[in-house]
Every structure is written in structure tokens, then in C-alpha cells.
N, C-alpha and C positions, 0 to 999 in steps of 0.2 A: 493454386493453392498455396497458402503462405508458410513462412516457419515463424512461430510463436514462440518465444521464450519466457517461462516464469518461473519465479523463485516461491518457494512454499508451495508448490503444486502437490505434496502427498496428501494434504489433507486439509479438511475446511473448505473455505470459499476457493482456494486454489485449486483443489483436486476437480472440483466441481465445472472450474473454468478450463482446466485441461480437458474435462470429458465432453466441455460443451465445443470447444475449439475440433476436437479430433471428430466429433460428430458432424462437423460442416467440412470435414477433409482437410484440416491442417495439420501440417507437421508439428508437435509439440516438443519442447525440450523443458524438464522440469527439473530445477537447479533447488536442491534441496540438501538438508544435513544428513538424510538417511532416505533410501528408498527412492531417490530421483534419478533422473538419466544422468546428472551430473553433480556427484555429491559432495557437498564443499560446506563449511562453516563459514556463513556471510556474516556473522558477528565478529570475525576477525579480516583484520587487511590481508595476511595471508591467502585465507580461503577464499576472500574475493579476486584476487590476483590469480590464483588456480583457476577459479571456474571462470574468469574472464580469457584466460589464455586458453584454455579448451574449447570455449566458444568461438575463439577467433579462429582456431586449428580446423574446427567440423565447417565453419561457414564462412569462408574468406571472402565469398563474395555476397554477404551480407544477410539481414534477417530482416521480415516485415515488422515485427513487434517485440519490444520487451517490457511485460508486466511485472513490477516490482512488487509484488503481495507478502512475500514474508515477513512476519512480525509476532511479538511475545507482549504479554500485559504483566509478567513477573519478573524479577528480579531487575532492578533498576539500572545497574551497569548494561545488563544483557539487553534490555531496552533502549535505552541509548545506541547501543554499538551495530544490534540489527535492524532497528525499528526506522532510523535516520540513515546511518553512515551505510547500511547494509543496502538499502534501497538508493540513496543517491551516487554511490560510488557506483554499483553495478549498472545504473540507467545512465552515467556519466562514461563509463567504460565501455559501453555497446555502442555508443553515440556513431562513431564511425559506420559499425556495420548496419545500423539502422540509416542512416544516411545514405549508403549504398543502395538501397531499396525505396528510397520517400517513405519510411515506416513511422511507426509511431510507437509511444511509451505511455504506459498507464502505472501510475503507483496507487497504492492502497491507503489511504487516509483514515477519516473515523469522523462520526458527526461528533464526536464529543470535544472537537476543536471549537466550537459555538457555544458549548454551554459553561465556558467559565472555571472550568478545572485545570486547565494548564499553566505549568509556570512558567511564565513570560520572560523573566531571567535566562531560563534554560533555553527557551526557545531563541532569544536573541544569541546566546553562545552558539548554538547549531548554525543558524543562517548566517551570523556575521562573524564567527572566529573560525568554525568548524574543525577546532584541534581537536581530534578524538581522544588521543590520550590526555590532554590536561582537563577535558571535561569529565571524563572517566575517572581523574584523581579527585576533581572538586565532587563527585556527587557519591563516591563510593560509601562513604560511613552515613548516608541518610537512612532513617528508618525504614526499612520494607513496607511498612504500612501506605507510606506514601507513594507507591508505585503508581496509582491512576492519575497522580498529577504529572509522574514524568511521562507516562504513556501519552497522555494528552499533547503533553509540550512536543513530543517526536512527531505525532501526527500533524499538530498545528504547522510545525517548523517544516516537514515534509509537503504540506499543502500550499505554503508559503513559496517553499522553494520550486515547485513546480510553476507557480503563478510567474515567478521572478525569471527562471529561465525558458519560459513556452515562448518569448517573442523571437528570442535570438535562435533557440532552436527551430521554430517556423520557418525563420528567414531562410534556414538552409534545407528545409523540405522536410521536416521532422517534427511530427505535433507530439505534445505532451499535455497528460489530463491527469486527475485525481479522482479517486471515485472515494465516497466518504458515507461508508455504511453506518447505520445503526446495529443495534444488537441482534445477532444472527444465533441460529442455533448451530454451536460447534464446539469441539472441547475448549476454548477460551471462554466462553458465555455459560458453560457447564459449571466451572468454578465460581460463579458470581456468590457474592456473598448474599445472607438474607435481605439485608439494608439494599444492597444493589438491586437486586430483584425486584424489591418492592418499589422502589425509585422507577425502575423499568414498567412496571404495572401500573403504575400510578397515572403514567401518561395518557390522557383522553384518545390518543391516536393509535387505533387498531392497526397493528403490522403484517396480519396475517387475519384477512377479512372474514375468515371463515370460523377459525378456532381462536383469536386472539392471541394466538402463540408468537413467540419472536419468528423473524422471518427465515425463509430456507436457505442455505448458501448459493440455489440457483438465483434467488433474487439478485444477488450481487452480481455473480458470476456471469449472468445476461447483460449486466450493464458493462462490466469489463471487457467482454468479448466484442460488445459494440464499439465502445470508445476506440478499441485496437484495431478496428477494422477499418476496409477503406469506406466503408459507408457513412464513416463519422468525419469524413474528408475536412469537413468546414469546422471541426469543433477543435479547437487550442486553447490551451490556458483555463481551463472550466475544472471547478471542483462540482464534482457531481454528485448531490447528497441522494444518498439511496436509503431511507430509513423510515419509509410509511407516512411522511409528515412530519417528522418531530422537529425538524429544523425550522419550517416554516411554523409550525406552533409557536416555537420558542423566539422566534426572530421574523414575526408577521410584518414588521413595517420595513424588514430589508428587503429591497428589490435588484441586488447585485450580488 
């Protein structure tokens, strides 16, 4: 059985992923702001550094998987720091531990990355400059109502980062993939505005074929657990959409 580390494992998709991995006999390590096995604020450089230091102390012989799942959809500076830097820096910081065991990394993106909402200027800054302090200074005065476009930007940049890094990581024996969930019943989607919920319900693709409701966290967690596992040995550099078919509906001519 393996050692699986997950960020944001105290609630929602992350919590269900932890449960599934434990059911399969794996040791899990939840890194979260609270109620974690390691408590740390991954929206800050100091929090990430402390979490990685503790991870290396506990598992000097390596880990089998790193699942970067922690994220938020409100507060633009927090979105930038946690969704993108909290994921990429934790993944990169755990790379040496993954390499020791030929492990894998999975990051949680979003199917919003293909819906045209992302601010591509922010995506470019994240992927090409990656200066967290400078980017936070540039975005600090934006209208909070624009949070969705920044959320989509961080998730777009995260998926692009995974694609960019996957070849070099794979050459060293570590797989790197992304899961792009659609709307799931979590605390995050409980806060959807009436307009956002109407847009979700207007899609003619049911995400729960019995009730027509949003997906269950298990739908995403099972996909994450698979990509992180040895069973997905040949899968590297993939952005796996788990959204009931929404991406296929909106991008039916895209085959890559």
C-alpha cells in the first residue's frame, strides 16, 4: 500500500478522496488549514515551506502520490496564492519524494478553463513570470465581483503548468496529471449565485443521470484516486475532464 498526500483534504472533493484512498488500504496525509494531519496555510510561502519540511521529516524515503486539491473561489488575492502557487509549489517541493518511489502527482483544475471566462493576461503572468508578490500587488484592487475570471485563470494556468512539466517529470519517473471537475455538490457550489446556478442548470448534459443534480464529490475523487494510482501508469500530461460531458458539448470539434 502507498503513502498518498493530499492538500485540502478536510472537506468536499478532498475529503472524499481521502476516504476512498483509506478504503483501499493506503496511508493518507491531509495538509489543510485546519483539521489536517499537517495544518498549514498553503496560501503563504511560509505555510508551504513548513508543510514541505514536515513532509520530508516524516517520509524521508519518499511518497507514492501528491494530490494538490486545495482551492477557493472567493477573494482574488487568496485565489491567486492558494489555487496556483499553493498547488505548483507544493507539487514541486514534493518532487524529490515522489521521484524516490516513482510516484505521481495530480492537481485539481476546473472545467471552467475551456469556457472563456479566464483572464488570459493573468494566466500568462502565472505561467511565465510566477512572481507571486508582484502579481498579488497587481490584482489587489480588482472588484471582488470579478473573482470568477481570476478563479478560471488560476485553474487554466494550473492545467497548463501540469502539461508543460509532465514531459520532464515523466522522464524522471514521476507522472503529472490534472483533473478538471464540473460543478460538484460542495460548500463551494452551495454559494453559487442564482445566475450561476441557472447557467449550470441550462446545460442539456445531466451530471447526475438519476436526479439531474450536481455531481457528487465521489465522482471526482474516484478519478483523482485512479490517476494517482499505479493503475494509471501510462497516463501522463493529461487534463481529465470529469464534468458529465460539458466540455464535450461546448468543444465538440476538439479532439485533443
